[in-house]
Steps between C-alpha positions, in 0.01 A plus 500: 500500500461721806665394824241410761556593865322384812515644849582331829137449596420322174808275532408425860156382385646309203743301715283494812773645721478809715628835384730490805657181360570673168650795690721265705615317187599831340692609809704177512544474123290194419200466274442662164676813382297818532496862397493788742362797311475820705449297817242270343575126471385320185586169340529436127277214388784343298731501804231328707451234234877446481521469880207259511665287231823491704300372798343206314593164656435134430597418860635693795854447375453513122430810296312486172724599213392807303644330191246257344785313327669429836164395647451244224845350573398404857 
């Protein structure tokens, strides 16, 4: 399966945040990992899905487990 990439503008639209916010997150080291290829910033679709899964919450203080077995124990 081919790796899918999206650019900053597409991610900005997907998450409804400004491109400046994505740029700030990159500069301070937060947000999803990214690739810088010859000066061009792209994000791998799988990395975005992984990051989104890490951000899932059931409340402001409780993360959703990525492990369905652990989820069923709660």
